[in-house]
MINUVEX-216729 format. One record per residue (C-alpha): residue number from 1; residue in three letters; y, z, x. Coordinates in nm, 4 decimals. Example, Ala and Ser with C-alpha at 12.3 -4.5 7.8 and 13.67 -1.06 7.14 Angstrom:
# residues 2
    nr   rest          Y          Z          X
     1    ALA    -0.4500     0.7800     1.2300
     2    SER    -0.1060     0.7140     1.3670
***
This chain:
# residues 469
    nr   rest          Y          Z          X
     1    MET    -1.9737    -3.3763     4.9944
     2    GLY    -2.2865    -3.4090     4.7869
     3    ASN    -2.1222    -3.2224     4.5055
     4    VAL    -1.8180    -3.4514     4.5126
     5    ILE    -2.0317    -3.7678     4.5033
     6    SER    -2.2300    -3.6405     4.2061
     7    ILE    -1.9111    -3.5707     4.0139
     8    ARG    -1.7791    -3.9203     4.0786
     9    ASN    -2.1043    -4.0747     3.9655
    10    LYS    -2.0786    -3.8848     3.6402
    11    THR    -1.7283    -4.0074     3.5764
    12    ARG    -1.8380    -4.3689     3.6136
    13    ARG    -2.0863    -4.3427     3.3323
    14    LYS    -2.0045    -4.4801     2.9922
    15    THR    -1.8265    -4.2230     2.7837
    16    GLY    -1.9731    -4.3540     2.4608
    17    CYS    -1.6413    -4.3536     2.2751
    18    ARG    -1.6824    -4.4221     1.9080
    19    GLY    -1.4946    -4.7027     1.7419
    20    PRO    -1.2895    -4.6526     1.4287
    21    SER    -1.5851    -4.7445     1.2120
    22    VAL    -1.7964    -4.4652     1.3598
    23    ILE    -1.5444    -4.1837     1.3048
    24    ASN    -1.6608    -3.9341     1.0457
    25    VAL    -1.4569    -3.9777     0.7308
    26    GLU    -1.5260    -3.6169     0.6317
    27    SER    -1.3346    -3.4830     0.9336
    28    ILE    -1.0295    -3.6858     0.8297
    29    SER    -1.0454    -3.5515     0.4756
    30    GLN    -1.0757    -3.1952     0.6066
    31    GLY    -0.7714    -3.2455     0.8275
    32    LYS    -0.5804    -3.3858     0.5324
    33    LYS    -0.6750    -3.0843     0.3224
    34    MET    -0.5544    -2.8506     0.5982
    35    ARG    -0.2188    -3.0319     0.6177
    36    GLN    -0.1811    -3.0221     0.2410
    37    LYS    -0.2671    -2.6526     0.2344
    38    ARG    -0.0148    -2.5799     0.5118
    39    LYS     0.2512    -2.7829     0.3304
    40    LYS     0.1822    -2.6001     0.0042
    41    ARG     0.2061    -2.2602     0.1756
    42    LYS     0.5348    -2.3623     0.3371
    43    SER     0.6816    -2.4811     0.0057
    44    SER     0.5773    -2.1583    -0.1684
    45    THR     0.7441    -1.9605     0.1113
    46    PHE     1.0666    -2.1572     0.0627
    47    ALA     1.0466    -2.0982    -0.3129
    48    ARG     1.0118    -1.7241    -0.2670
    49    VAL     1.3033    -1.7089    -0.0215
    50    GLU     1.5203    -1.9065    -0.2649
    51    GLU     1.4226    -1.6695    -0.5458
    52    ILE     1.5282    -1.3669    -0.3395
    53    LEU     1.8478    -1.5475    -0.2451
    54    SER     1.9326    -1.6247    -0.6082
    55    LYS     1.8848    -1.2601    -0.7080
    56    GLY     2.1224    -1.1382    -0.4377
    57    GLN     2.3695    -1.4260    -0.4301
    58    ASP     2.6530    -1.2130    -0.5660
    59    ILE     2.6387    -0.9775    -0.2683
    60    LEU     2.6431    -1.2455     0.0022
    61    LEU     2.9464    -1.1925     0.2199
    62    LEU     3.1494    -1.5125     0.2460
    63    PRO     3.4101    -1.5608     0.5228
    64    ASP     3.7614    -1.4553     0.4310
    65    PRO     3.9926    -1.7554     0.3767
    66    SER     4.2841    -1.7983     0.6159
    67    GLU     4.6427    -1.7930     0.4914
    68    GLU     4.6668    -2.1723     0.5083
    69    SER     4.3580    -2.2209     0.2935
    70    ILE     4.4606    -1.9958     0.0048
    71    VAL     4.5101    -2.2118    -0.3042
    72    VAL     4.5936    -2.0778    -0.6489
    73    SER     4.4055    -2.2697    -0.9174
    74    LEU     4.3456    -2.2140    -1.2857
    75    ASP     4.0322    -2.4273    -1.2821
    76    ASP     3.6823    -2.2896    -1.2376
    77    PRO     3.6101    -2.2025    -0.8736
    78    PRO     3.3960    -2.4560    -0.6882
    79    GLU     3.0292    -2.3743    -0.6588
    80    VAL     2.9525    -2.2065    -0.3276
    81    GLN     2.6882    -2.3775    -0.1192
    82    ARG     2.3986    -2.1427    -0.0608
    83    ASP     2.1427    -2.3682     0.0967
    84    ILE     1.8842    -2.1826     0.3069
    85    SER     1.9665    -2.3834     0.6183
    86    HIS     2.3316    -2.2662     0.6066
    87    LEU     2.2513    -1.8944     0.5916
    88    SER     2.3339    -1.6770     0.8900
    89    ASP     2.0633    -1.5012     1.0899
    90    ASP     2.1656    -1.1623     0.9499
    91    ILE     2.1295    -1.2743     0.5880
    92    LEU     1.7986    -1.4480     0.6595
    93    GLN     1.6682    -1.1336     0.8244
    94    SER     1.7731    -0.9274     0.5203
    95    ILE     1.5774    -1.1675     0.2998
    96    PHE     1.2762    -1.1496     0.5306
    97    TRP     1.2428    -0.7764     0.4683
    98    TYR     1.1323    -0.8482     0.1118
    99    PHE     0.8121    -0.9826     0.2697
   100    THR     0.5357    -0.7685     0.4146
   101    LEU     0.4961    -0.7206     0.7897
   102    LYS     0.1912    -0.9483     0.7859
   103    GLU     0.3790    -1.2216     0.5980
   104    ARG     0.6690    -1.2066     0.8422
   105    CYS     0.4373    -1.2442     1.1408
   106    THR     0.1936    -1.5039     1.0057
   107    VAL     0.3862    -1.7047     0.7443
   108    LEU     0.7614    -1.6943     0.8004
   109    SER     0.7320    -1.7400     1.1763
   110    ARG     0.5520    -2.0727     1.1229
   111    VAL     0.8116    -2.2380     0.8999
   112    CYS     1.0442    -2.3582     1.1777
   113    LYS     1.1650    -2.2647     1.5266
   114    ARG     1.4699    -2.0808     1.3961
   115    TRP     1.2668    -1.8654     1.1609
   116    TYR     1.0180    -1.8024     1.4398
   117    HIS     1.2879    -1.6669     1.6728
   118    ILE     1.4410    -1.4527     1.3979
   119    SER     1.1082    -1.2972     1.2951
   120    LYS     1.0056    -1.2399     1.6594
   121    ASN     1.3393    -1.1081     1.7880
   122    PRO     1.3275    -0.7268     1.8411
   123    LEU     1.7004    -0.7105     1.7671
   124    PHE     1.6149    -0.7707     1.4002
   125    TRP     1.3036    -0.5522     1.3768
   126    ARG     1.3314    -0.2587     1.1401
   127    ASP     0.9724    -0.1334     1.1363
   128    LEU     0.6987    -0.0935     1.3961
   129    GLU     0.3324    -0.0094     1.3405
   130    PHE     0.0660     0.0807     1.5986
   131    SER    -0.2967     0.1901     1.5671
   132    ASP    -0.5479     0.3447     1.8083
   133    SER    -0.4911     0.2820     2.1808
   134    LYS    -0.4468    -0.0953     2.1539
   135    VAL    -0.0905    -0.0766     2.2872
   136    PRO    -0.0119     0.1421     2.5926
   137    THR     0.2208     0.4359     2.5372
   138    MET     0.4807     0.2986     2.7807
   139    THR     0.4910    -0.0325     2.5915
   140    ILE     0.5488     0.1486     2.2610
   141    MET     0.8356     0.3449     2.4154
   142    GLN     0.9920     0.0254     2.5545
   143    LEU     0.9714    -0.1399     2.2130
   144    ILE     1.1382     0.1609     2.0518
   145    ARG     1.4253     0.1338     2.2994
   146    GLY     1.4564    -0.2416     2.2370
   147    CYS     1.4857    -0.2244     1.8552
   148    PRO     1.8408    -0.1148     1.7657
   149    GLN     1.7802    -0.1536     1.3897
   150    LEU     1.4525     0.0397     1.3773
   151    ARG     1.4188     0.2363     1.0540
   152    SER     1.0422     0.2861     1.0194
   153    LEU     0.7723     0.3822     1.2711
   154    LYS     0.4033     0.4151     1.1811
   155    LEU     0.1420     0.5508     1.4224
   156    PHE    -0.2277     0.5624     1.3268
   157    ARG    -0.4718     0.7492     1.5560
   158    VAL    -0.2385     0.6955     1.8504
   159    PRO    -0.2982     0.9176     2.1561
   160    GLU    -0.0038     1.0923     2.3232
   161    ALA     0.1961     1.0800     2.0023
   162    ALA     0.4085     1.3745     2.1200
   163    VAL     0.5496     1.1675     2.4087
   164    ILE     0.6384     0.8837     2.1713
   165    ILE     0.8129     1.1223     1.9311
   166    GLN     1.0221     1.2621     2.2154
   167    GLU     1.1378     0.9103     2.3025
   168    LEU     1.2044     0.8434     1.9351
   169    CYS     1.4243     1.1515     1.9047
   170    ARG     1.6338     1.0372     2.2008
   171    GLU     1.6811     0.6785     2.0819
   172    LYS     1.6511     0.6441     1.7025
   173    THR     1.8382     0.9141     1.5162
   174    GLU     1.8812     0.6888     1.2083
   175    LEU     1.5084     0.6562     1.1356
   176    THR     1.4250     0.6923     0.7646
   177    GLU     1.0426     0.6697     0.7675
   178    LEU     0.7932     0.8246     1.0099
   179    THR     0.4134     0.8145     0.9824
   180    LEU     0.1841     1.0120     1.2161
   181    ARG    -0.1651     0.9717     1.0721
   182    TYR    -0.4596     1.1260     1.2555
   183    CYS    -0.2629     1.1369     1.5800
   184    THR    -0.3573     1.3742     1.8608
   185    MET    -0.1040     1.6511     1.9169
   186    ASN    -0.3040     1.8498     2.1701
   187    ARG    -0.0240     1.9052     2.4194
   188    ILE     0.1118     2.2550     2.4685
   189    ASP     0.4608     2.1515     2.3604
   190    SER     0.3483     1.9586     2.0503
   191    ILE     0.5000     2.2168     1.8124
   192    HIS     0.8267     2.2012     2.0049
   193    VAL     0.8253     1.8219     1.9617
   194    LEU     0.7734     1.8492     1.5850
   195    LEU     1.0601     2.0965     1.5571
   196    GLN     1.2770     1.8676     1.7695
   197    MET     1.1918     1.5863     1.5288
   198    LEU     1.3383     1.7833     1.2361
   199    THR     1.6726     1.8283     1.4116
   200    SER     1.6968     1.4854     1.5812
   201    LEU     1.5988     1.2690     1.2818
   202    PRO     1.8170     1.4040     0.9992
   203    ASP     1.7994     1.0837     0.7915
   204    LEU     1.4218     1.0964     0.7376
   205    GLN     1.3254     1.0214     0.3784
   206    ILE     0.9506     0.9638     0.4202
   207    LEU     0.7334     1.1859     0.6412
   208    ASP     0.3573     1.1255     0.6586
   209    LEU     0.1558     1.3699     0.8729
   210    LYS    -0.1870     1.3208     0.7149
   211    GLY    -0.4702     1.4054     0.9537
   212    THR    -0.2359     1.5176     1.2325
   213    GLU    -0.3487     1.8764     1.2790
   214    PHE    -0.1053     2.1430     1.3933
   215    PHE    -0.0380     2.5100     1.3253
   216    SER     0.3231     2.6170     1.2781
   217    ARG     0.4769     2.8403     1.0121
   218    ARG     0.8227     2.7660     1.1503
   219    PHE     0.7842     2.3903     1.0972
   220    PHE     0.7411     2.4271     0.7212
   221    THR     1.0280     2.6757     0.7053
   222    GLU     1.2702     2.4416     0.8840
   223    LEU     1.1555     2.1347     0.6912
   224    CYS     1.4514     2.1985     0.4618
   225    SER     1.6810     2.0692     0.7385
   226    LEU     1.5797     1.7182     0.6264
   227    LYS     1.8293     1.6974     0.3412
   228    ASN     1.7228     1.3426     0.2445
   229    LEU     1.3465     1.4040     0.2459
   230    LYS     1.1864     1.2438    -0.0615
   231    CYS     0.8196     1.1843     0.0273
   232    LEU     0.5840     1.4192     0.2120
   233    ASN     0.2143     1.3772     0.2988
   234    ILE     0.0436     1.6681     0.4739
   235    GLY    -0.3235     1.6197     0.3827
   236    ALA    -0.6310     1.6551     0.6060
   237    ASN    -0.4871     1.9404     0.8150
   238    LYS    -0.7380     2.2214     0.8602
   239    TYR    -0.4620     2.4635     0.9668
   240    LEU    -0.2650     2.4226     0.6443
   241    GLN    -0.2403     2.7332     0.4256
   242    PRO    -0.1194     2.7893     0.0666
   243    ARG     0.1922     2.9740     0.1796
   244    ASP     0.2998     2.6627     0.3731
   245    LEU     0.3047     2.4627     0.0501
   246    MET     0.4842     2.7435    -0.1298
   247    THR     0.7499     2.7452     0.1429
   248    ILE     0.7952     2.3694     0.1017
   249    SER     0.8346     2.3980    -0.2754
   250    VAL     1.1075     2.6607    -0.2368
   251    ASN     1.3073     2.4838     0.0345
   252    CYS     1.2630     2.1124    -0.0509
   253    LYS     1.3982     2.1006    -0.4041
   254    ASN     1.4626     1.7241    -0.4012
   255    LEU     1.1089     1.6226    -0.3080
   256    GLU     0.9969     1.3271    -0.5227
   257    SER     0.6498     1.2644    -0.3775
   258    LEU     0.3941     1.5197    -0.2591
   259    GLU     0.0500     1.4207    -0.1294
   260    LEU    -0.2306     1.6512    -0.0226
   261    LEU    -0.5705     1.4793    -0.0257
   262    ASP    -0.8888     1.5056     0.1804
   263    ILE    -0.8885     1.8781     0.2444
   264    PRO    -1.1242     1.9260     0.5427
   265    SER    -1.4258     2.1517     0.5169
   266    PRO    -1.4499     2.4192     0.6438
   267    SER    -1.0852     2.5056     0.5934
   268    LYS    -0.8694     2.8121     0.5459
   269    PHE    -0.6944     2.6310     0.2623
   270    ALA    -0.8003     2.8255    -0.0476
   271    LEU    -0.5370     2.7376    -0.3053
   272    THR    -0.5533     2.9349    -0.6296
   273    ASP    -0.4275     2.8386    -0.9743
   274    GLU    -0.1397     3.0852    -0.9334
   275    ASN    -0.0344     2.9239    -0.6034
   276    PHE    -0.0481     2.5765    -0.7538
   277    VAL     0.1529     2.6758    -1.0620
   278    PHE     0.4211     2.8275    -0.8378
   279    ILE     0.4424     2.5100    -0.6250
   280    ILE     0.4556     2.2589    -0.9111
   281    THR     0.6959     2.4694    -1.1188
   282    ASN     0.9495     2.4594    -0.8355
   283    LEU     0.9160     2.0813    -0.7963
   284    ARG     0.8538     1.9616    -1.1519
   285    HIS     1.2139     1.8518    -1.2140
   286    SER     1.2141     1.6124    -0.9163
   287    LEU     0.8489     1.5055    -0.8734
   288    ARG     0.7784     1.1404    -0.9494
   289    GLU     0.4547     1.1096    -0.7543
   290    LEU     0.1785     1.3681    -0.7103
   291    LYS    -0.1477     1.3136    -0.5216
   292    PHE    -0.3607     1.6247    -0.4934
   293    ASP    -0.7137     1.7411    -0.4214
   294    MET    -0.7987     1.9562    -0.7246
   295    GLN    -1.1185     2.1191    -0.5995
   296    ASN    -1.1491     2.4807    -0.7217
   297    LEU    -0.8394     2.4426    -0.9456
   298    LYS    -0.8834     2.5069    -1.3187
   299    ASN    -0.6953     2.5218    -1.6509
   300    ALA    -0.3532     2.6534    -1.5444
   301    ALA    -0.3208     2.3904    -1.2710
   302    TYR    -0.3740     2.0989    -1.5114
   303    LEU    -0.1415     2.2496    -1.7704
   304    VAL     0.1517     2.2738    -1.5288
   305    ILE     0.1009     1.9101    -1.4234
   306    SER     0.1445     1.7981    -1.7840
   307    ASN     0.4955     1.9491    -1.7757
   308    CYS     0.6141     1.7160    -1.4958
   309    SER     0.7833     1.4717    -1.7302
   310    LYS     0.9207     1.2431    -1.4543
   311    LEU     0.5824     1.1575    -1.3017
   312    HIS     0.5092     0.7862    -1.2726
   313    THR     0.2164     0.8189    -1.0266
   314    LEU    -0.0550     1.0826    -1.0659
   315    CYS    -0.3635     1.0932    -0.8436
   316    LEU    -0.6051     1.3844    -0.8877
   317    THR    -0.9327     1.3909    -0.6947
   318    ASN    -1.2335     1.6221    -0.7376
   319    CYS    -1.1418     1.7141    -1.0964
   320    LEU    -1.4588     1.9173    -1.1449
   321    PHE    -1.3024     2.1577    -1.3970
   322    LEU    -1.0992     1.9080    -1.6004
   323    THR    -1.1913     1.9315    -1.9698
   324    GLY    -1.1134     1.7003    -2.2595
   325    ASP    -0.8439     1.9294    -2.4023
   326    LEU    -0.6621     1.9417    -2.0685
   327    PHE    -0.7037     1.5666    -2.0213
   328    ARG    -0.5290     1.5029    -2.3523
   329    LYS    -0.2272     1.6962    -2.2267
   330    PHE    -0.1537     1.4024    -1.9945
   331    THR    -0.0219     1.2099    -2.2962
   332    GLN     0.2996     1.4094    -2.2418
   333    LEU     0.3607     1.2065    -1.9232
   334    LYS     0.5359     0.9189    -2.0962
   335    GLU     0.6666     0.7555    -1.7755
   336    LEU     0.3224     0.7358    -1.6150
   337    LYS     0.2387     0.3970    -1.4607
   338    SER    -0.0477     0.4867    -1.2270
   339    LEU    -0.3274     0.7352    -1.3032
   340    THR    -0.6234     0.8312    -1.0844
   341    VAL    -0.8843     1.0861    -1.1927
   342    THR    -1.2068     1.1179    -0.9922
   343    ARG    -1.5232     1.3265    -1.0372
   344    ALA    -1.4230     1.4463    -1.3842
   345    ILE    -1.7821     1.5321    -1.4701
   346    ASN    -1.6927     1.7465    -1.7732
   347    LEU    -1.5193     1.4697    -1.9683
   348    GLU    -1.7084     1.3413    -2.2728
   349    PRO    -1.7086     0.9726    -2.3831
   350    LYS    -1.4740     1.0554    -2.6727
   351    ASP    -1.2173     1.2056    -2.4323
   352    PHE    -1.1370     0.8626    -2.2879
   353    THR    -0.9975     0.7482    -2.6226
   354    ILE    -0.6657     0.9092    -2.5196
   355    PHE    -0.5739     0.5731    -2.3675
   356    GLU    -0.5115     0.4471    -2.7204
   357    ASP    -0.2204     0.6906    -2.7403
   358    GLU     0.1162     0.5173    -2.7684
   359    ASP     0.2686     0.7317    -2.4907
   360    LEU     0.0342     0.5919    -2.2223
   361    ARG     0.0943     0.2221    -2.2898
   362    ASN     0.3002     0.1807    -1.9706
   363    ILE     0.0047     0.2453    -1.7371
   364    GLU    -0.0471    -0.0474    -1.4985
   365    GLU    -0.3045     0.1073    -1.2631
   366    LEU    -0.6050     0.3168    -1.3681
   367    ASN    -0.8748     0.4623    -1.1418
   368    ILE    -1.1525     0.6532    -1.3195
   369    ASN    -1.4049     0.6743    -1.0369
   370    ASP    -1.7191     0.8909    -1.0395
   371    CYS    -1.6813     0.9740    -1.4109
   372    TRP    -2.0417     0.9082    -1.5096
   373    ARG    -1.9891     0.9824    -1.8818
   374    LEU    -1.7374     0.7030    -1.9289
   375    ASP    -1.9099     0.4374    -2.1420
   376    GLU    -1.8204     0.1219    -2.3351
   377    VAL    -1.6346     0.3253    -2.5993
   378    GLY    -1.3918     0.4416    -2.3321
   379    VAL    -1.3626     0.0923    -2.1822
   380    ARG    -1.2827    -0.0449    -2.5278
   381    SER    -1.0071     0.2161    -2.5654
   382    ILE    -0.8686     0.1216    -2.2236
   383    ALA    -0.8604    -0.2476    -2.3152
   384    LYS    -0.7047    -0.1766    -2.6541
   385    GLY    -0.4482     0.0868    -2.5589
   386    LEU    -0.3253    -0.0335    -2.2169
   387    PRO    -0.1818    -0.3849    -2.2620
   388    SER     0.0027    -0.3740    -1.9263
   389    LEU    -0.3025    -0.2741    -1.7190
   390    LYS    -0.3242    -0.4761    -1.3942
   391    ARG    -0.5539    -0.2725    -1.1673
   392    LEU    -0.8715    -0.1016    -1.2904
   393    SER    -1.1313     0.0873    -1.0869
   394    LEU    -1.4529     0.2161    -1.2459
   395    ALA    -1.6520     0.2731    -0.9277
   396    ARG    -1.9727     0.4731    -0.9773
   397    CYS    -1.9228     0.5038    -1.3548
   398    THR    -2.2904     0.4437    -1.4236
   399    SER    -2.2622     0.4346    -1.8050
   400    VAL    -2.0349     0.1288    -1.8043
   401    THR    -2.2283    -0.1909    -1.8831
   402    GLY    -1.9366    -0.4356    -1.8676
   403    LYS    -1.9572    -0.5602    -2.2261
   404    ASN    -1.5897    -0.4854    -2.2991
   405    LEU    -1.4356    -0.5566    -1.9585
   406    ALA    -1.3478    -0.9109    -2.0644
   407    SER    -1.1018    -0.7614    -2.3162
   408    CYS    -0.8694    -0.6412    -2.0371
   409    LEU    -0.6719    -0.9652    -2.0207
   410    LYS    -0.4073    -0.8938    -1.7533
   411    LEU    -0.6224    -0.7538    -1.4744
   412    ASP    -0.5277    -0.8447    -1.1193
   413    THR    -0.7753    -0.6118    -0.9437
   414    LEU    -1.1124    -0.4865    -1.0707
   415    ASN    -1.3591    -0.2492    -0.9030
   416    ILE    -1.7030    -0.2208    -1.0666
   417    ALA    -1.9046    -0.1231    -0.7589
   418    ASN    -2.2127     0.0934    -0.8229
   419    CYS    -2.1602     0.0866    -1.1997
   420    GLY    -2.4095    -0.0089    -1.4673
   421    VAL    -2.2395    -0.3461    -1.5183
   422    GLU    -2.4924    -0.6166    -1.5996
   423    VAL    -2.4711    -0.9445    -1.4102
   424    LYS    -2.4771    -1.1474    -1.7323
   425    HIS    -2.1245    -1.0228    -1.8138
   426    LEU    -1.9694    -1.1589    -1.4915
   427    PRO    -1.9172    -1.5171    -1.6228
   428    ASP    -1.7266    -1.3786    -1.9239
   429    ILE    -1.5083    -1.1712    -1.6914
   430    PHE    -1.4275    -1.4760    -1.4776
   431    LYS    -1.3593    -1.6853    -1.7862
   432    THR    -1.1206    -1.4455    -1.9610
   433    GLN    -0.9504    -1.2861    -1.6591
   434    LYS    -0.7160    -1.5701    -1.5652
   435    ARG    -0.5049    -1.3439    -1.3403
   436    LEU    -0.7932    -1.1784    -1.1549
   437    ARG    -0.7513    -1.2015    -0.7756
   438    PHE    -0.9656    -0.9189    -0.6323
   439    LEU    -1.3121    -0.8103    -0.7473
   440    THR    -1.5203    -0.5343    -0.5870
   441    ILE    -1.8955    -0.5189    -0.6531
   442    ASP    -2.1960    -0.3560    -0.4836
   443    GLU    -2.4849    -0.5032    -0.2880
   444    ASN    -2.7282    -0.4802    -0.5808
   445    MET    -2.4964    -0.6721    -0.8121
   446    TYR    -2.4336    -0.9337    -0.5448
   447    GLY    -2.8076    -0.9843    -0.4943
   448    ALA    -2.8762    -1.0011    -0.8681
   449    ALA    -2.5995    -1.2574    -0.9130
   450    ARG    -2.7549    -1.4804    -0.6486
   451    GLU    -3.0996    -1.4515    -0.8077
   452    ASP    -2.9605    -1.5440    -1.1512
   453    ASN    -2.7517    -1.8289    -1.0047
   454    VAL    -2.4271    -1.6670    -1.1186
   455    SER    -2.1418    -1.8211    -0.9198
   456    LEU    -1.9147    -1.5664    -0.7506
   457    ARG    -1.6966    -1.8306    -0.5874
   458    GLU    -1.4410    -1.8517    -0.8609
   459    SER    -1.1021    -1.9963    -0.7645
   460    LYS    -0.8442    -1.7453    -0.6369
   461    VAL    -1.0850    -1.4500    -0.6769
   462    LYS    -1.1642    -1.2616    -0.3561
   463    ILE    -1.4975    -1.0782    -0.3676
   464    LYS    -1.5548    -0.7529    -0.1782
   465    VAL    -1.9093    -0.6158    -0.1526
   466    GLU    -1.9543    -0.2398    -0.1023
   467    GLU    -2.2657    -0.0555     0.0072
   468    ASN    -2.4949     0.0918    -0.2555
   469    THR    -2.4569     0.4633    -0.3213
***
C-alpha cells in the first residue's frame, strides 16, 4: 500500500507544463526542416519513377478494347493516361526494380500504403540477400518457398549454405543469379549439392563463389551445363588449381566476365604465363570484364590481355612485373570504361602519360592504387586525357601532391587516402568539383585539415576517413 500511496502523491504534483511562449523555437524549426527534407525526398522519388515510366511507356500493356468500343478514326489517337496512381501493381513492381534493394526498403516503402504493401509483399520479390547468421536457416528456406518470382539469391558468410542450396534447387529452377561468398560448405555432401545446383538451375547467368572453398574437379568439368552462364567469380579458394581455370576456358566459351582475386596464401594455385595465355586466348572473343590477381605473371600475360578487344572493365591487382612498354599496350582496348592497376611498382612517371591517348578517352573509372611513382605529371595527363572520368582512386600514391586534382572536373568519387596530397589543395578541389559526392582521406589529412581550419563539411560531399598505412 505504501508504494501505491507514494505513486498517487507524485501524480498530484504540478507537472510544470510549459506555455506556448516557453516552447523552444529551435525544436519547431528542426521539425520543419525534417518535414521539408522528407517532402523533398518523396518528390524526388516520384520524379525518378515518372522518368522510368516515360522511358518504358511504349511497352506498357494496355487492356484490349472490346468489340463495342472499337472505333475507326482518322484523327490522332487520344493521349493515354499514364498517371502513377493508375498503374497496376505489376507495372509498379517492374518500375521498382530499377531502384536498389536499399531504396526499395527505405524510400519507396514510405511513399504511401500501397507502395509499402507492394515493396513488402514476397509475391513481388525477385532478389533476396542474407549475411552471417542474422537470419535462421529455416527462415531463409521459408522465404525462398514464399517468393514465386525469385531470380537472385545472395548469401554472405552464411552457415549451412548447403542446406539452403538444396531447398533452392527444389523450389527455384528459374534462378538467374546466385552468390555464395565465404559460405561454409563443410558437410560431407557439399560437393554433391554443388553438382546438383548445376543440373537444377539451368538458367543461371551469374555465379559468384568467392571465398567458398571446395575441392572438385568434376564441378569445373560440368560447369558447361550452364549454357547461359555469363559471369563467374571463383576467387579466394585455396583448393583452386590452374587446370580448373583451363577447363573452364575450354568449356565455357560464352563467358563474358571472369573474376579471380585475393588468392590465399599458402595456396596450390601457381599459375604460369603459359597457363594464363591459354585461358585468355580461349575467352578473348567473349570477355567483357576481367578481374585477376597478377602476382607472379609477367610479359606474356599482359600481352594477351591487350588482345581482348571487347573488354570494358579491366581490374589487375599485384602488377609487380608490369612495365611501361606493356602498359602502353592497353591503348588497344578502345572500349575500356573501367581500369584498375595496383602495385605497379615498375611504372615510371612518364608511363602514365598514356592516358592522353585518344583511344582511352572513354574511361569513366580509374584506380591506380599503390603506384608510388605516379606524380603530378601523370595526374595532369589523367585530367587532360580522360574527360569522362567520374571515379578516381589514387590511394597510397605517395608522390601525388594534389596540385592538379582540381582539373578533373567531372569527378563523382575521389580517393586520396595515404597519398602525399597537401591539405591546402582541398579547398580548390571542393570549389572546382561541383559533382563530387564521395571523398576518401586518411587520418593524418583529416587531422591536418582540422588544425588548418579547412572545412570538410561541404554540401553533398560525404567524407570517409581511412586508417593510416
